[in-house]
N, C-alpha and C positions, 0 to 999 in steps of 0.2 A: 813730762817734758812739754813745754808750751810751744806750739807751732804757730805759724802766721795766722792760721784760721782760728786760733784760740787766744784772744786778747785778754789781758789781765786788767780788771777794773782798778781805777786809782783810789776809790773810796770804799771803805768797809767799816762795819760796826763790830764792836766787841765789848766784853766785860773784863775788868782787871781787878785783881786783889793783890795786896802787898803788905809787907811788914818790914820794920826796921828796928835796930837795936843799937844803942850807944854803948860801945865797949868801954870807952873812957870819955872824958870831956871833949876830946878832939877826934877820936876814931869811931866809925860806925860801920855796920853791915846792913845790907838791905836785900830783899828778895821781892820779886813780883811775877805773877803769872797772868797772862792775858789769853782769853778764850775768844777766838773769832766766831762771829755769829752769822756772817753773810757769806754767800758764795762769791768768790773773787773772779771766777772765769765768766767771760761774756760768751754767749752762744755755745755753751757746753752741751753735749748730748745729755739726754735724760739719765739721771743717776750719777752723773759725774760732777764733782764739786771740788773746790779748793778753799779751805778755810785756814787762816793763819793763826796758830797757837804758839805762844812764846813763853819762855821762862828766862828770867833775868836774875842775876845775883851780882852784888856789888860790894866793894869795900871803899870807904870814903874817909877823907880827912877834912875836918871843919876848921876854917881859918878864924 
C-alpha cells in the first residue's frame, strides 16, 4: 500500500515480448508480457521496490 511518504514515479523502463496469430482473415488473437526493470517507488526504504509486470491477452477483429 502506497502512503503519502511513498510516491510512485511516473516513468519506468521495461522489456516486452508478444505474439499474435490470425485465426482467419478477419479475426486474430494476441498476447504480450512486459517485465518492469526499474523501481517505481521514490524514497523507498532499502530492499523495498515496486516493479510493474503485466500480461495481456486479446482477441481482435480486422476491418
